[in-house]
Backbone as ProteinMPNN parsed JSONL, in Angstrom:
{"seq_chain_A": "MDVPIKDESIRLGQFLKLANLVDNGADAKAIIAEGRVTVDGEVETRRGRQLVAGNVVALAGQSATVSTGEAAEDDLPW", "coords_chain_A": {"N_chain_A": [[140.997, 17.747, 18.548], [141.303, 21.139, 18.13], [143.645, 22.995, 15.901], [145.163, 25.694, 15.81], [146.795, 27.484, 12.727], [148.876, 29.987, 11.557], [148.844, 30.892, 9.369], [147.391, 31.061, 5.964], [147.307, 28.619, 4.546], [148.936, 25.232, 5.357], [151.795, 22.863, 5.604], [151.372, 19.261, 5.409], [153.207, 17.766, 6.865], [154.422, 19.533, 8.649], [151.988, 20.429, 9.914], [151.345, 18.112, 11.192], [153.706, 17.585, 13.107], [153.433, 20.656, 14.677], [150.809, 20.007, 16.006], [151.496, 17.958, 17.432], [151.312, 15.387, 16.908], [153.613, 13.718, 15.733], [156.863, 13.528, 16.6], [159.142, 14.696, 15.298], [160.133, 15.968, 12.024], [161.412, 14.07, 10.663], [160.188, 11.582, 11.501], [157.51, 12.35, 11.06], [157.671, 11.961, 8.107], [158.344, 9.363, 7.337], [156.186, 7.838, 8.595], [154.063, 8.974, 6.957], [154.609, 8.239, 4.528], [154.299, 5.69, 5.106], [151.644, 5.219, 4.978], [149.719, 5.877, 7.014], [148.432, 8.113, 7.757], [145.707, 10.156, 7.678], [143.413, 12.564, 5.717], [140.822, 13.968, 6.576], [139.384, 11.846, 6.185], [140.712, 10.423, 4.014], [143.568, 8.408, 2.94], [146.736, 9.709, 2.716], [149.45, 10.564, 1.27], [151.126, 12.286, 0.895], [153.486, 14.454, 1.944], [153.775, 16.912, 1.393], [151.175, 18.026, 1.154], [148.974, 20.192, 1.242], [147.373, 21.964, 3.864], [144.369, 23.283, 4.633], [141.903, 25.399, 6.791], [139.54, 23.632, 8.461], [140.312, 20.851, 7.464], [140.466, 17.617, 8.864], [143.099, 15.982, 10.408], [144.098, 12.481, 10.808], [145.773, 10.577, 12.706], [146.587, 7.212, 14.279], [144.238, 6.704, 15.96], [144.339, 9.374, 16.904], [143.064, 12.855, 16.527], [143.095, 15.986, 14.603], [142.015, 18.83, 13.927], [142.634, 21.554, 11.475], [142.7, 24.947, 12.384], [142.05, 28.585, 12.011], [143.145, 31.684, 13.276], [143.767, 33.195, 16.507], [144.733, 31.246, 19.296], [143.7, 30.622, 22.245], [145.981, 30.807, 25.143], [145.365, 28.371, 27.186], [144.342, 26.677, 24.982], [146.082, 25.377, 23.424], [147.797, 22.56, 22.098], [150.295, 21.764, 23.526]], "CA_chain_A": [[141.269, 19.267, 19.079], [141.483, 22.376, 17.331], [145.211, 23.43, 16.04], [145.421, 26.982, 14.904], [147.842, 28.073, 11.978], [148.955, 31.525, 11.587], [148.732, 31.114, 7.695], [146.006, 30.453, 5.236], [147.82, 26.911, 4.977], [150.206, 24.545, 6.263], [151.887, 21.405, 4.853], [150.952, 18.171, 6.354], [154.479, 17.115, 7.437], [154.481, 20.764, 9.48], [150.974, 19.957, 10.838], [151.982, 16.9, 12.555], [154.447, 18.321, 14.36], [152.66, 21.24, 15.335], [149.895, 19.511, 16.691], [152.153, 17.059, 18.687], [151.028, 13.856, 16.508], [154.924, 12.997, 15.642], [158.018, 14.361, 17.394], [160.212, 15.631, 14.394], [160.134, 15.619, 10.707], [161.844, 12.27, 10.189], [159.022, 10.465, 11.906], [156.337, 12.825, 9.968], [158.064, 11.734, 6.823], [158.244, 7.867, 7.345], [154.391, 7.781, 8.785], [152.96, 9.57, 6.112], [154.688, 7.409, 3.233], [153.453, 4.274, 5.173], [150.215, 5.55, 4.658], [149.288, 5.771, 8.291], [147.809, 9.403, 8.08], [144.427, 10.368, 6.931], [143.27, 13.849, 5.836], [139.224, 14.34, 5.928], [139.192, 10.378, 6.151], [141.355, 9.732, 3.162], [144.589, 7.899, 3.352], [147.404, 10.835, 2.102], [151.067, 10.038, 1.222], [152.158, 13.312, 0.338], [154.07, 15.34, 2.934], [153.964, 18.174, 1.431], [150.19, 18.318, 1.109], [148.48, 22.132, 1.849], [146.012, 21.883, 4.494], [143.484, 24.404, 5.08], [141.074, 25.24, 8.243], [138.624, 22.662, 8.404], [140.598, 19.839, 7.015], [140.996, 16.786, 9.73], [143.831, 15.175, 10.255], [143.921, 11.849, 12.117], [146.707, 9.252, 13.022], [146.626, 6.126, 15.655], [143.478, 7.288, 16.532], [144.156, 10.969, 17.524], [142.693, 13.539, 15.116], [143.305, 17.233, 14.705], [141.401, 19.981, 13.148], [143.24, 22.834, 11.103], [141.913, 26.276, 12.666], [142.609, 29.493, 11.933], [143.166, 32.786, 14.264], [144.389, 33.247, 17.766], [144.51, 30.173, 20.081], [144.051, 30.948, 23.667], [147.076, 29.841, 25.885], [144.986, 26.938, 27.408], [143.624, 25.856, 23.902], [147.347, 24.97, 22.793], [148.052, 21.309, 22.81], [151.555, 21.582, 24.165]], "C_chain_A": [[141.72, 20.008, 18.101], [142.777, 22.583, 17.141], [144.87, 24.381, 15.087], [146.647, 27.122, 14.201], [147.867, 29.607, 11.786], [148.425, 31.867, 10.109], [147.533, 30.77, 7.203], [146.297, 29.039, 5.118], [148.821, 26.611, 5.521], [150.192, 23.146, 5.63], [151.811, 20.602, 6.342], [152.173, 17.618, 7.275], [154.528, 18.226, 8.617], [153.365, 20.819, 10.344], [151.163, 18.912, 11.85], [152.818, 17.289, 13.561], [153.892, 19.517, 15.001], [151.736, 20.62, 16.394], [150.279, 18.217, 17.628], [151.852, 15.341, 18.103], [152.36, 13.422, 16.321], [155.787, 14.28, 16.439], [158.775, 15.105, 16.482], [159.717, 15.128, 13.024], [160.28, 14.666, 9.801], [160.826, 11.302, 10.437], [157.526, 10.883, 10.908], [156.492, 12.074, 8.377], [157.528, 9.991, 6.53], [156.628, 7.414, 7.675], [153.753, 8.107, 7.552], [153.269, 8.448, 5.089], [154.391, 5.76, 3.732], [152.107, 4.254, 5.183], [149.392, 5.607, 6.013], [148.511, 7.213, 8.653], [146.978, 9.634, 7.053], [143.875, 12.031, 6.734], [141.434, 13.728, 5.198], [138.987, 12.721, 5.632], [139.855, 9.395, 5.066], [142.958, 9.507, 2.828], [145.675, 9.135, 2.428], [148.937, 10.415, 2.47], [151.792, 10.957, 0.586], [152.561, 14.143, 1.47], [153.864, 16.638, 2.834], [152.423, 18.738, 0.85], [149.428, 19.594, 1.597], [147.128, 21.496, 2.486], [145.51, 23.22, 4.75], [142.591, 24.506, 6.128], [139.822, 24.437, 7.607], [139.002, 21.379, 7.769], [141.145, 18.991, 8.249], [142.005, 15.801, 9.711], [144.04, 13.771, 11.34], [145.498, 10.757, 11.668], [146.842, 8.475, 14.237], [145.616, 6.445, 16.326], [143.254, 8.334, 17.439], [143.96, 11.34, 16.278], [142.932, 15.062, 15.598], [142.793, 18.149, 13.807], [142.407, 21.413, 12.751], [142.19, 23.571, 11.393], [142.37, 26.995, 12.077], [142.182, 30.5, 13.124], [144.08, 32.393, 15.4], [144.26, 32.396, 18.454], [144.43, 31.044, 21.704], [145.018, 30.18, 24.17], [146.677, 28.545, 26.233], [144.257, 26.18, 26.229], [144.985, 25.095, 23.219], [147.689, 23.584, 23.318], [149.6, 20.865, 23.287], [151.65, 22.28, 25.652]], "O_chain_A": [[142.492, 19.572, 17.248], [143.415, 22.406, 18.179], [144.44, 24.19, 13.949], [147.666, 26.929, 14.864], [146.858, 30.306, 11.883], [147.765, 32.851, 9.776], [146.671, 30.228, 7.895], [145.494, 28.25, 5.615], [149.588, 27.375, 6.107], [149.239, 22.46, 5.259], [151.992, 20.88, 7.527], [151.949, 17.073, 8.356], [154.705, 17.699, 9.716], [153.562, 21.208, 11.495], [151.118, 18.974, 13.079], [152.552, 17.283, 14.763], [153.878, 19.336, 16.219], [151.977, 20.772, 17.592], [149.502, 17.626, 18.377], [152.121, 14.327, 18.748], [152.431, 12.353, 16.926], [155.491, 15.439, 16.73], [159.108, 16.232, 16.849], [159.042, 14.109, 12.874], [159.735, 14.39, 8.732], [160.613, 10.334, 9.707], [156.769, 10.131, 10.295], [155.543, 11.729, 7.673], [156.649, 9.565, 5.782], [156.016, 6.66, 6.919], [152.835, 7.382, 7.168], [152.337, 7.719, 4.749], [154.284, 4.815, 2.951], [151.476, 3.222, 5.408], [148.209, 5.293, 5.884], [148.033, 7.373, 9.776], [147.222, 9.452, 5.86], [143.971, 12.725, 7.746], [140.959, 13.528, 4.08], [138.27, 12.49, 4.658], [139.752, 8.169, 5.026], [143.579, 10.499, 2.445], [145.216, 9.41, 1.319], [149.434, 10.07, 3.542], [152.791, 10.748, -0.102], [151.559, 14.603, 2.018], [153.769, 17.435, 3.767], [152.406, 19.763, 0.168], [149.548, 19.72, 2.816], [146.219, 20.845, 1.973], [146.242, 24.161, 5.057], [142.396, 23.371, 6.562], [139.297, 24.621, 6.509], [138.038, 20.676, 7.466], [142.171, 19.421, 8.774], [141.834, 14.785, 9.037], [144.13, 13.967, 12.552], [145.982, 10.413, 10.59], [147.216, 9.065, 15.251], [145.872, 6.552, 17.526], [142.45, 8.406, 18.369], [144.309, 10.778, 15.24], [142.961, 15.349, 16.795], [143.358, 18.139, 12.713], [142.831, 22.176, 13.62], [141.043, 23.323, 11.022], [143.261, 26.564, 11.346], [141.184, 30.315, 13.821], [144.943, 31.518, 15.341], [143.037, 32.433, 18.591], [145.157, 31.979, 22.041], [145.1, 28.998, 23.834], [147.316, 27.579, 25.818], [143.627, 25.152, 26.474], [144.748, 24.169, 22.444], [147.852, 23.317, 24.509], [149.942, 19.686, 23.368], [152.688, 22.195, 26.309]]}, "name": "protein", "num_of_chains": 1, "seq": "MDVPIKDESIRLGQFLKLANLVDNGADAKAIIAEGRVTVDGEVETRRGRQLVAGNVVALAGQSATVSTGEAAEDDLPW"}
């Protein structure tokens, strides 16, 4: 699924919450530290990793692609 962001970049921990892949920041921190998150197919352990449009984040068989621009109401993941 494409998840639009309003700025040019977003931190990995924030993106996981925005994409509804985790419930909160504490969950994001733990999951990232455990090496369970990949960015563009590579394991990422930095919660502050800056993501830009086109990056693909995956966790537990689910993936979300960072996109830019306005989302249509029915494109939102929540």
